[in-house]
N, C-alpha and C positions, 0 to 999 in steps of 0.2 A: 504495501500499500505506499502510494507518495505521500510524503510529508505536505503538511498543508498547514500554511501561515495563518494564524489567525490576525484577522485586518485590527481587529480592534488592540491588539498588544503592540503589532506593526505602527502604529497609527499615536498610540501612547508613548513609542519609544523615539519617535520621530520628533513628539511635540516636548520631549525630555530637554530636547539641546536650543528647542525654541530663541534665537536672535532676533525676532522679528520687529520688534519695539525696545522701546527703551526700559520697560517694567523686565526686562531680563537681567539687568544690572543690579535691581535692589531685589528681585527676590529671592527665597532661600530656596527654593524649588518650583517645579510646575505643577499646579493642583489639574491632572488632568480629567479627573471624575472619580466614580464609583460605581459598579454595578456590571451588569454582562448583557454582552454586543447584540443578545436577543431579544432584549426586557420589551415589552408592552409598554412600558408608561416611563417616560424621562421626564425630571424634574430640573428644569432650566431656571437658577438665579444671576447674578450679576457677577461679582468676583469674588475667588478667596479675601478673608479678611486675615489674621494675624494669627487665630490660633489652626487657620488651614493651612497658613502657608509653611507654619511649622511641622505639620503631622502630614502635609501632602494628599488629605482630602478635603472635601468639601462637604457644608455643612456640617460639621462637630462644633462641639457646646451645647450651651441652652436650645439654640434654634435648630439644631440639625436632631437635638432629640425629641424635641414635638415634631420635627417635621418625618420623624421617622414613624413615630406613636402615633400622631393622625393618620397615616398612612396604611398604618398595621390594623385602629383600630375604623376606619373608614371604609375598609376596601378589603377586596376578598383575594388579594394581589401578595404572593409572600417577598421576601426581601432580595430576591432573587430576579423577581420580575421589575423591579425599580432600577432605573441607571440616576445617578444623581451629577449632574453638569454643570457650571458653569458658561457666562458669557468670554468671559476673562478667566486667562488660565493663570495670572498670575497677581501677585496681591499690590494692587497699589499704594501708595508709600500714604502711611498715614489713614488710612481706607479710604481716602479720596475716591469722587466718582472717574471712574473711566475715561476718558479722553478719546474724542474722535478717532484719532491716528490707532492708539491704542484697539481702540473696537474695529477698526477696520484691518489693522494686521492680525488679531485672533479670530475674528471670524470665519476664515476658511476653516480652521480646527473645530469650532464647532458645528460648521457644516458637513464636515466630512464624521465628524462623531455620527451626529444626526442621521447620515447617508448609511452607516454601517449598521446603527442600531434600529433605524428603522422600525421606529414604536408604533405604536397604535394613537397613544397620545401625549402630547405633551403638556405639563404642569408647568407654566411659568410662572413664577415666585414673586412680587413683588413690582413696583413703577418700571424701575429700569426695564430688566428682563420682558417682560409686558411688553412696553411701549415698543423697545426694539424688536423681536419677534415681529410684533403684528404691525409696524409701520406706522405706529401715529402717537400724538401727542396725548391723546385720552387719556387720564388717569384710571387709576389702579379700583379704586370704586367704582365709577362708572364701570369699567371692562368685564370685572368680576362678575360670578353666578352665573355665566354660562358660556358653551364652547363654539369657538370660531373653526370655521376649516382653513386651514392652514397646510400647505404642500403636501397635500394628499392625506392628512392627518385632521385629529381633533385638537386644536389648540383650547388649553381652559388658564385663564388668568386667574391667581388667587393674590393674595394680600402676604407679602413675606414674614415667614414665620417670626421672625424679630419683632416684626409689626403688631403681630397678634399677642406675644409675650407681656407688649406693653400697653394693648388695645382694651381689653378686658373682654368680658363674656360676649359680646355682639361681634365683636374680631375673630373671636373663637366660633365662634357659628357660621361666620362666613366663611370661613378659613376650613372647617369638616366639610359643610355644603359642597364648597368646592372640591375638594381632593376626595371627596364622594363620589360625587359627578365623573371626574378622572377618572376613578375607579369604575365604575358603570359603563364607561365608555371603553378603556383598556381591557374589559372583560367582554365586551359585544351586546352586551342586553340593552335593550329599550333604555334611553335619558328620559 
């Protein structure tokens, strides 16, 4: 049997040495993402923070714990059924917003990741990722709560888990609703 290269691993290895933008000089490591190349659900956030830069994994700490817990509680998906990525793979200094040149330089990595995974649903968390993927200036509070056709998949925008942690009961209810919708769509059931 011929040796088959896993395209996700190959892509991860290429991304590890990326120098497409100035963030390469300030990062500890590239935060490529976690999950499997055949996941029906892909979560897309903005950029790694300090903890993510140290660990090399997206959504660690309180936000990541909340995200994973709500996915487990609101969907029938196993952890292996989810892939967690960011638009930007390197931490912007002081957690500032990514700059347009950084987004442009990093966007091909996200596009390649999504092409390899070919998810059923993309759950975009927060204003930044949701606006970028949908190509809109509309805010997350208006975007969330429904699914949008996007690149032949469903895109479900929702609040960022950090905002949910600060936002109280209503924010948590909205977040749970959106994650549940993503799970229903990922499982192919009628929404």
